[in-house]
N, CA and C of each residue as an Amber inpcrd file, in Angstrom:
protein
   489
   7.8610000   4.2710000 -25.2900000   7.5520000   3.7590000 -23.9770000
   6.0400000   3.6940000 -23.7810000   5.3050000   4.7290000 -24.1980000
   3.8580000   4.7200000 -24.0160000   3.1950000   4.0950000 -25.2350000
   2.2870000   3.1980000 -25.0120000   1.5610000   2.5470000 -26.0930000
   0.1300000   3.0630000 -26.1080000  -0.4930000   3.0740000 -27.2940000
  -1.8890000   3.5080000 -27.3570000  -2.7650000   2.5950000 -26.4980000
  -3.6690000   3.1940000 -25.7960000  -4.5770000   2.4360000 -24.9390000
  -5.9840000   2.5320000 -25.4940000  -6.8220000   1.5470000 -25.1770000
  -8.1860000   1.5160000 -25.6950000  -9.0390000   2.6430000 -25.1330000
  -8.8220000   2.9940000 -23.8950000  -9.5740000   4.0940000 -23.2950000
  -8.5960000   4.9660000 -22.5200000  -8.9270000   6.2270000 -22.3510000
  -8.0110000   7.1110000 -21.6330000  -7.8000000   6.6350000 -20.1910000
  -6.5620000   6.7540000 -19.7410000  -6.2270000   6.3880000 -18.3710000
  -6.1530000   7.6740000 -17.5690000  -6.8240000   7.7030000 -16.4350000
  -6.8010000   8.8920000 -15.5890000  -5.7780000   8.7150000 -14.4870000
  -5.0230000   9.7670000 -14.2550000  -4.0030000   9.7420000 -13.2260000
  -4.3040000  10.7840000 -12.1690000  -4.0630000  10.4040000 -10.9310000
  -4.2530000  11.2950000  -9.8090000  -3.2050000  10.9310000  -8.7770000
  -2.3840000  11.8740000  -8.3850000  -1.3110000  11.5930000  -7.4320000
  -1.8740000  11.0250000  -6.1360000  -3.1040000  11.3620000  -5.8050000
  -3.7080000  10.8440000  -4.5740000  -3.8360000   9.3170000  -4.6090000
  -4.0670000   8.7580000  -5.7970000  -4.1560000   7.2940000  -5.9150000
  -2.7940000   6.6560000  -5.6340000  -1.7260000   7.2650000  -6.1250000
  -0.3760000   6.7530000  -5.8410000  -0.0730000   6.8540000  -4.3520000
  -0.3790000   7.9850000  -3.7590000  -0.1380000   8.1870000  -2.3190000
  -0.8950000   7.1320000  -1.5140000  -2.1530000   6.9110000  -1.8650000
  -2.9790000   5.9520000  -1.1380000  -2.3940000   4.5430000  -1.2040000
  -1.9950000   4.1050000  -2.3920000  -1.4630000   2.7450000  -2.5300000
  -0.1260000   2.6000000  -1.7970000   0.6910000   3.6310000  -1.7980000
   1.9710000   3.5820000  -1.0730000   1.7150000   3.5140000   0.4290000
   0.8020000   4.3330000   0.9180000   0.5190000   4.3420000   2.3590000
  -0.1500000   3.0570000   2.8310000  -0.9250000   2.4260000   1.9730000
  -1.6510000   1.2210000   2.3710000  -0.8700000  -0.0660000   2.1390000
   0.2140000   0.0010000   1.4070000   0.9620000  -1.2160000   1.0940000
   1.5860000  -1.8050000   2.3540000   1.3480000  -3.0810000   2.5570000
   1.9310000  -3.7970000   3.6890000   2.9980000  -4.7790000   3.2160000
   3.3570000  -4.6790000   1.9520000   4.3580000  -5.5720000   1.3730000
   5.7460000  -5.2790000   1.9370000   6.5600000  -6.3130000   2.0470000
   7.9480000  -6.1060000   2.4730000   8.7300000  -5.3770000   1.3930000
   8.1300000  -5.2510000   0.2260000   8.7660000  -4.6160000  -0.9200000
   8.2200000  -3.1990000  -1.1660000   7.5640000  -2.6240000  -0.1790000
   6.9300000  -1.3230000  -0.3500000   7.9420000  -0.1770000  -0.3040000
   7.6440000   0.8590000  -1.0640000   8.3770000   2.1270000  -1.0060000
   7.7210000   2.9130000   0.1240000   8.5060000   3.2880000   1.1460000
   7.9110000   3.8530000   2.3580000   8.5060000   5.2070000   2.7590000
   8.3550000   6.2270000   1.9230000   8.8420000   7.5340000   2.3540000
   7.9070000   8.1160000   3.4100000   8.4380000   8.9210000   4.2840000
   7.6250000   9.5860000   5.3180000   7.4530000  11.0430000   4.8990000
   6.4720000  11.2580000   4.0410000   6.2070000  12.5890000   3.5010000
   4.8840000  13.1170000   4.0270000   4.8280000  14.4050000   4.2930000
   3.5830000  15.0580000   4.6770000   2.7380000  15.2490000   3.4130000
   1.4450000  15.5290000   3.5740000   0.6290000  15.8100000   2.3820000
   1.1950000  16.9700000   1.5410000   1.7250000  17.9770000   2.1910000
   2.3120000  19.1000000   1.4580000   3.5590000  18.6550000   0.6800000
   4.3590000  17.7860000   1.2910000   5.5520000  17.2840000   0.5930000
   5.1670000  16.3930000  -0.5870000   4.1160000  15.5990000  -0.4440000
   3.6390000  14.7970000  -1.5650000   3.2110000  15.7180000  -2.7180000
   2.5310000  16.8020000  -2.3910000   2.1160000  17.7500000  -3.4260000
   3.3260000  18.3350000  -4.1490000   4.3810000  18.6430000  -3.3960000
   5.6060000  19.1510000  -4.0190000   6.2460000  18.0890000  -4.9120000
   6.3390000  16.8500000  -4.4140000   6.9330000  15.7620000  -5.1870000
   6.1550000  15.5030000  -6.4680000   4.8370000  15.6160000  -6.4110000
   3.9950000  15.3490000  -7.5810000   4.4130000  16.1730000  -8.7870000
   4.8670000  17.3870000  -8.5530000   5.2970000  18.2490000  -9.6490000
   6.5570000  17.7750000 -10.3540000   7.2520000  16.8220000  -9.7720000
   8.4860000  16.2960000 -10.3490000   8.2860000  14.9080000 -10.9710000
   7.1100000  14.3320000 -10.7960000   6.8020000  13.0050000 -11.3060000
   6.0030000  13.0990000 -12.6000000   6.2140000  12.1370000 -13.4860000
   5.4440000  12.0650000 -14.7210000   4.7030000  10.7330000 -14.7710000
   3.3680000  10.7690000 -14.9150000   2.6130000   9.5150000 -14.9720000
   2.5380000   8.9770000 -16.3980000   2.4560000   7.6620000 -16.5230000
   2.1610000   7.0450000 -17.8050000   1.6500000   5.6350000 -17.5910000
   1.0890000   5.0820000 -18.6440000   0.4860000   3.7590000 -18.5800000
   1.2970000   2.7660000 -19.4000000   1.2820000   1.5210000 -18.9390000
   1.8960000   0.4140000 -19.6740000   0.8100000  -0.5890000 -20.0220000
   0.9190000  -1.1730000 -21.1950000   0.0320000  -2.2680000 -21.5530000
   0.6960000  -3.5770000 -21.1540000  -0.0920000  -4.6170000 -20.9840000
   0.4580000  -5.9240000 -20.6060000   1.5270000  -6.3450000 -21.6080000
   2.6780000  -6.7650000 -21.0890000   3.7920000  -7.2160000 -21.9210000
   4.7600000  -6.1270000 -22.3380000   4.3980000  -4.8820000 -22.1360000
   5.2540000  -3.7690000 -22.5410000   6.4700000  -3.6630000 -21.6260000
   7.6580000  -3.4810000 -22.2230000   8.8810000  -3.3490000 -21.4340000
   9.0110000  -1.9400000 -20.8800000   9.4190000  -1.8750000 -19.6310000
   9.6570000  -0.6070000 -18.9510000  11.1510000  -0.3380000 -18.8620000
  11.9090000  -1.3740000 -18.4970000  13.3660000  -1.2750000 -18.3410000
  13.9950000  -2.4060000 -19.1360000  15.0210000  -2.0920000 -19.8750000
  15.7550000  -3.0770000 -20.6630000  17.0830000  -3.3760000 -19.9920000
  17.3600000  -4.6560000 -19.7660000  18.6370000  -5.0610000 -19.1680000
  19.7860000  -4.4790000 -19.9900000  20.7750000  -3.8900000 -19.3010000
  21.9410000  -3.3100000 -19.9630000  21.7870000  -1.8460000 -20.3370000
  20.5690000  -1.3030000 -20.2670000  20.3400000   0.1010000 -20.6170000
  21.0230000   1.0210000 -19.6120000  21.3990000   2.2000000 -20.0610000
  22.0790000   3.1670000 -19.1960000  21.1230000   4.1600000 -18.5540000
  19.8470000   4.0400000 -18.8360000  18.8300000   4.9220000 -18.2500000
  18.8110000   4.7830000 -16.7280000  18.6320000   5.8970000 -16.0200000
  18.6140000   5.8800000 -14.5510000  17.2630000   6.2980000 -13.9710000
  16.2180000   6.2780000 -14.7600000  14.9020000   6.7010000 -14.2940000
  14.3700000   5.7470000 -13.2230000  13.7360000   6.3340000 -12.2320000
  13.0870000   5.5980000 -11.1530000  11.5950000   5.5450000 -11.4440000
  10.9590000   4.4060000 -11.1310000   9.5340000   4.2330000 -11.4020000
   8.8010000   3.8230000 -10.1330000   7.6790000   4.4880000  -9.8500000
   6.8010000   4.1600000  -8.7320000   5.5510000   3.5120000  -9.3110000
   5.1250000   2.4120000  -8.7300000   4.0090000   1.6360000  -9.2660000
   2.7200000   2.0040000  -8.5340000   1.7820000   2.5650000  -9.2810000
   0.4680000   2.8880000  -8.7100000  -0.4890000   1.7180000  -8.8420000
  -0.5190000   1.0970000 -10.0060000  -1.4520000  -0.0040000 -10.2600000
  -0.8110000  -0.9860000 -11.2290000  -1.2320000  -2.2460000 -11.1420000
  -0.7050000  -3.2810000 -12.0200000   0.4690000  -4.0050000 -11.3880000
   0.9870000  -4.9800000 -12.1090000   2.0970000  -5.7860000 -11.6280000
   3.1940000  -5.8080000 -12.6810000   4.4320000  -5.6600000 -12.2160000
   5.5900000  -5.6890000 -13.1050000   6.3980000  -6.9460000 -12.8560000
   6.9030000  -7.5330000 -13.9240000   7.7510000  -8.7100000 -13.8360000
   9.1990000  -8.2750000 -14.0310000  10.0560000  -8.6750000 -13.1000000
  11.4880000  -8.3660000 -13.1790000  12.1960000  -9.6640000 -13.5040000
  12.9830000  -9.6730000 -14.5720000  13.6940000 -10.8910000 -14.9340000
  15.0540000 -10.5690000 -15.5310000  15.9380000 -11.5210000 -15.3720000
  17.2820000 -11.4430000 -15.9170000  17.2940000 -12.2710000 -17.1940000
  17.8500000 -11.7270000 -18.2440000  17.9200000 -12.4600000 -19.5040000
  19.3460000 -12.9430000 -19.7320000  19.5210000 -14.2490000 -19.8370000
  20.8350000 -14.7790000 -20.1820000  20.7490000 -15.4060000 -21.5690000
  21.8010000 -16.0600000 -22.0110000  21.8140000 -16.6220000 -23.3580000
  20.8660000 -17.8080000 -23.5180000  20.2860000 -18.2810000 -22.4260000
  19.3510000 -19.4070000 -22.4880000  17.9000000 -18.9720000 -22.3410000
  17.6480000 -17.7030000 -22.1630000  16.2790000 -17.2190000 -22.0280000
  16.0640000 -16.4650000 -20.7340000  14.8140000 -16.3240000 -20.3560000
  14.4490000 -15.5450000 -19.1740000  14.4360000 -16.3820000 -17.9080000
  14.8050000 -15.7160000 -16.8340000  14.6360000 -16.2800000 -15.5060000
  13.9090000 -15.2100000 -14.7020000  12.6790000 -15.4770000 -14.3160000
  11.9240000 -14.4780000 -13.5590000  12.5060000 -14.3750000 -12.1580000
  12.7210000 -13.1520000 -11.7250000  13.3080000 -12.9110000 -10.4250000
  12.2880000 -12.4620000  -9.4030000  11.3860000 -11.5910000  -9.8090000
  10.4570000 -11.0210000  -8.8350000   9.2560000 -10.4240000  -9.5560000
   8.1910000 -10.2620000  -8.7940000   7.0210000  -9.5230000  -9.2510000
   6.9280000  -8.2920000  -8.3570000   6.7520000  -7.1450000  -8.9660000
   6.6530000  -5.8880000  -8.2270000   5.2210000  -5.4010000  -8.3380000
   4.6470000  -5.1050000  -7.1790000   3.2310000  -4.7500000  -7.1150000
   3.0340000  -3.2790000  -6.7500000   1.7980000  -2.8080000  -6.7890000
   1.5260000  -1.4090000  -6.4430000   2.0820000  -1.0370000  -5.0640000
   2.5850000   0.1840000  -4.9780000   3.1520000   0.6750000  -3.7280000
   4.6540000   0.4940000  -3.6550000   5.2300000  -0.0990000  -4.6880000
   6.6680000  -0.3220000  -4.6970000   7.3140000   0.5090000  -5.8060000
   8.5990000   0.2700000  -6.0080000   9.3620000   1.0140000  -7.0050000
  10.2950000   0.0680000  -7.7410000  10.6840000   0.4470000  -8.9410000
  11.7220000  -0.2580000  -9.6930000  12.6510000   0.7860000 -10.3070000
  13.8580000   0.3460000 -10.5660000  14.8370000   1.2330000 -11.1670000
  15.7700000   1.8840000 -10.1700000  15.6180000   1.5320000  -8.8880000
  16.3900000   2.1840000  -7.8360000  17.8800000   1.8480000  -7.8910000
  18.2270000   0.6650000  -8.4010000  19.6330000   0.2710000  -8.4580000
  20.4400000   1.1890000  -9.3650000  19.9920000   1.3600000 -10.6000000
  20.6850000   2.2360000 -11.5440000  20.5320000   3.7060000 -11.1610000
  19.4090000   4.0450000 -10.5470000  19.1780000   5.4170000 -10.0980000
  20.3070000   5.8650000  -9.1730000  20.6880000   4.9830000  -8.2250000
  21.7570000   5.3120000  -7.2860000  23.1510000   5.0130000  -7.8210000
  23.3230000   3.8850000  -8.5080000  24.6650000   3.4210000  -8.8690000
  25.2310000   4.0330000 -10.1430000  24.3590000   4.5150000 -11.0250000
  24.7730000   5.0120000 -12.3380000  25.3550000   3.8960000 -13.2170000
  25.0420000   2.6510000 -12.8730000  25.4840000   1.4990000 -13.6540000
  24.3630000   1.0630000 -14.5950000  24.6900000   0.2640000 -15.6170000
  23.6370000  -0.2410000 -16.5070000  22.6090000  -1.0700000 -15.7350000
  21.4150000  -1.1240000 -16.2800000  20.3380000  -1.9110000 -15.6740000
  20.7570000  -3.3780000 -15.6360000  20.5000000  -4.0500000 -14.5120000
  20.9110000  -5.4430000 -14.3900000  19.7790000  -6.4270000 -14.6480000
  18.6000000  -5.9320000 -14.9790000  17.4700000  -6.8130000 -15.2660000
  16.4920000  -6.0760000 -16.1760000  15.5950000  -6.8380000 -16.7580000
  14.5320000  -6.2860000 -17.5840000  13.2530000  -6.2680000 -16.7550000
  12.4710000  -5.2100000 -16.9250000  11.1890000  -5.0880000 -16.2200000
  10.1230000  -4.8610000 -17.2830000   9.0500000  -5.6580000 -17.1980000
   7.9410000  -5.4390000 -18.1140000   6.6320000  -5.6190000 -17.3750000
   5.5880000  -5.0900000 -17.9770000   4.2660000  -5.1440000 -17.3560000
   3.6940000  -6.5460000 -17.4670000   3.4450000  -7.1910000 -16.3290000
   2.7710000  -8.4850000 -16.3100000   1.2680000  -8.2820000 -16.5230000
   0.7830000  -7.1200000 -16.1110000  -0.5940000  -6.6960000 -16.3520000
  -0.5280000  -5.2320000 -16.7820000  -1.6240000  -4.6940000 -17.2560000
  -1.6650000  -3.2620000 -17.5290000  -1.2810000  -2.5390000 -16.2360000
  -0.5400000  -1.4460000 -16.3600000  -0.0200000  -0.7810000 -15.1630000
  -0.0570000   0.7320000 -15.2970000  -0.1660000   1.3810000 -14.1440000
  -0.0170000   2.8340000 -14.0350000   1.2790000   3.0840000 -13.2800000
   2.1360000   3.8950000 -13.8630000   3.4780000   4.1350000 -13.3440000
   3.7170000   5.6360000 -13.2490000   4.5380000   6.0210000 -12.2730000
   4.9860000   7.4140000 -12.1430000   6.5090000   7.3850000 -12.2130000
   7.1050000   8.2290000 -13.0420000   8.5640000   8.1900000 -13.1580000
   9.2010000   9.4690000 -12.6190000  10.4260000   9.2800000 -12.1390000
  11.2450000  10.3860000 -11.6420000  12.6020000  10.2360000 -12.3140000
  12.9170000  11.1690000 -13.2060000  14.1990000  11.1090000 -13.9160000
  15.2920000  11.7020000 -13.0300000  16.5430000  11.3540000 -13.3040000
  17.6450000  11.9400000 -12.5270000  17.6820000  13.4680000 -12.6040000
  17.3500000  14.0250000 -13.7450000  17.3510000  15.4950000 -13.8910000
  16.2980000  16.1170000 -12.9850000  15.1030000  15.5220000 -12.9680000
  14.0350000  16.0500000 -12.1100000  14.3840000  15.8500000 -10.6330000
  15.0680000  14.7340000 -10.2990000  15.4820000  14.5160000  -8.9150000
  16.5250000  15.5580000  -8.5020000  17.4140000  15.9010000  -9.4060000
  18.4010000  16.9500000  -9.1120000  17.6990000  18.2800000  -8.8580000
  16.7040000  18.6060000  -9.6690000  15.9160000  19.8240000  -9.4530000
  15.2220000  19.7690000  -8.0940000  14.6400000  18.6150000  -7.7770000
  13.9800000  18.4390000  -6.4820000  14.9750000  18.6440000  -5.3440000
  16.1540000  18.0780000  -5.4970000  17.2040000  18.2190000  -4.4730000
  17.5680000  19.6770000  -4.2520000  17.6740000  20.4220000  -5.3270000
  18.0440000  21.8440000  -5.2220000  16.9240000  22.7110000  -4.6550000
  15.6740000  22.3920000  -5.0060000  14.5480000  23.2430000  -4.6180000
  13.8340000  22.7880000  -3.3420000  13.8140000  21.4740000  -3.1260000
  13.0960000  20.9080000  -1.9740000  13.9640000  19.8150000  -1.3410000
  15.0780000  20.1840000  -0.7250000  16.0150000  19.1700000  -0.2200000
  15.4190000  18.2030000   0.8030000  14.4950000  18.6520000   1.6350000
  13.9050000  17.7520000   2.6280000  13.0670000  16.6700000   1.9480000
  12.3620000  17.0200000   0.8920000  11.5600000  16.0420000   0.1520000
  12.4890000  15.0600000  -0.5650000  13.5190000  15.5840000  -1.2060000
  14.4720000  14.7240000  -1.9170000  15.1630000  13.7630000  -0.9550000
  15.5220000  14.2450000   0.2180000  16.1640000  13.3880000   1.2100000
  15.2210000  12.2620000   1.6330000  13.9670000  12.5750000   1.8570000
  13.0150000  11.5430000   2.2760000  12.7620000  10.5270000   1.1700000
  12.7350000  10.9710000  -0.0820000  12.6120000  10.0390000  -1.2070000
  13.8330000   9.1150000  -1.2290000  15.0180000   9.6910000  -1.0880000
  16.2480000   8.8870000  -1.0790000  16.2690000   7.9040000   0.0840000
  15.8210000   8.3270000   1.2480000  15.7770000   7.4320000   2.4070000
  14.7640000   6.3020000   2.1890000  13.6210000   6.6230000   1.6170000
  12.6220000   5.5950000   1.3140000  13.1480000   4.5820000   0.3120000
  13.8720000   5.0700000  -0.6970000  14.4730000   4.1600000  -1.6790000
  15.6020000   3.3520000  -1.0640000  16.4000000   3.9870000  -0.2080000
  17.4800000   3.2670000   0.4730000  16.9310000   2.1440000   1.3320000
  15.8200000   2.3890000   2.0020000  15.1660000   1.3650000   2.8030000
  14.6900000   0.2110000   1.9200000  14.1240000   0.5430000   0.7750000
  13.6530000  -0.4770000  -0.1640000  14.8180000  -1.3340000  -0.6600000
  15.9160000  -0.6910000  -1.0550000  17.0930000  -1.4270000  -1.5170000
  17.6030000  -2.3460000  -0.4070000  17.6950000  -1.8440000   0.8030000
  18.1830000  -2.6490000   1.9300000  17.3090000  -3.8720000   2.1690000
  15.9920000  -3.6750000   2.1410000  15.0880000  -4.8120000   2.3590000
  15.1980000  -5.8250000   1.2320000  15.3440000  -5.3450000  -0.0010000
  15.5050000  -6.2740000  -1.1230000  16.8180000  -7.0480000  -1.0100000
  17.8740000  -6.3930000  -0.5780000  19.1630000  -7.0690000  -0.4600000
  19.1630000  -8.1080000   0.6580000  18.3600000  -7.8920000   1.6970000
  18.2730000  -8.8640000   2.7880000  17.3990000 -10.0630000   2.4230000
  16.5440000  -9.9170000   1.4120000  15.6470000 -10.9720000   0.9630000
  16.2880000 -11.6430000  -0.2530000  16.9330000 -12.7760000  -0.0450000
  17.7300000 -13.4260000  -1.0920000  17.0050000 -13.5680000  -2.4340000
  15.7390000 -14.0280000  -2.4660000  15.0720000 -14.1430000  -3.7620000
  14.8860000 -12.7960000  -4.4770000  14.7870000 -11.7010000  -3.7260000
  14.5840000 -10.3840000  -4.3370000  15.8840000  -9.6210000  -4.5620000
  16.9820000 -10.1310000  -4.0440000  18.2610000  -9.4130000  -4.0920000
  18.6420000  -9.0010000  -5.5080000  18.5040000  -9.8990000  -6.4430000
  18.9150000  -9.6050000  -7.8080000  17.9260000  -8.6910000  -8.4990000
  16.7690000  -8.4710000  -7.9090000  15.7360000  -7.6350000  -8.5070000
  15.9660000  -6.1490000  -8.2770000  17.0710000  -5.7840000  -7.6590000
  17.4130000  -4.3670000  -7.5240000  17.8460000  -3.9070000  -8.9050000
  16.9540000  -3.1690000  -9.5770000  17.1830000  -2.8090000 -10.9700000
  17.6910000  -1.4000000 -11.0950000
């Protein structure tokens, strides 16, 4: 998943928090977390970098990891027997992977980096730990993701982009 990069990429949870709070996109991930809750959530997230063109999610995969986008742009597309059909572009402050995260179904689209990107991931195991140790934080993350899914489903062009 991680590819060698030309220079080290620095990660700081504050940069992710800032981009999420400042995002005015209809596709934004909008949890209502206090600074202390963000600090708690940070311990359950793993940062990594993607190079342009690198795949993050493969259509049909059984992985349920959720990804929060700090920087860069991700392309979401469905692959059929005739090639790719681009469905959506996901920008900083949003999330991908929420469909399989909740449904436990295979991924319904492929996601790859349209540009170099900084991503934070939350695996189902870490979310379960968060739920057990910090239920209020886990609930707010789930509510923020539920809001994102609802907005995507109401927006016909983005509906299929629930990955």
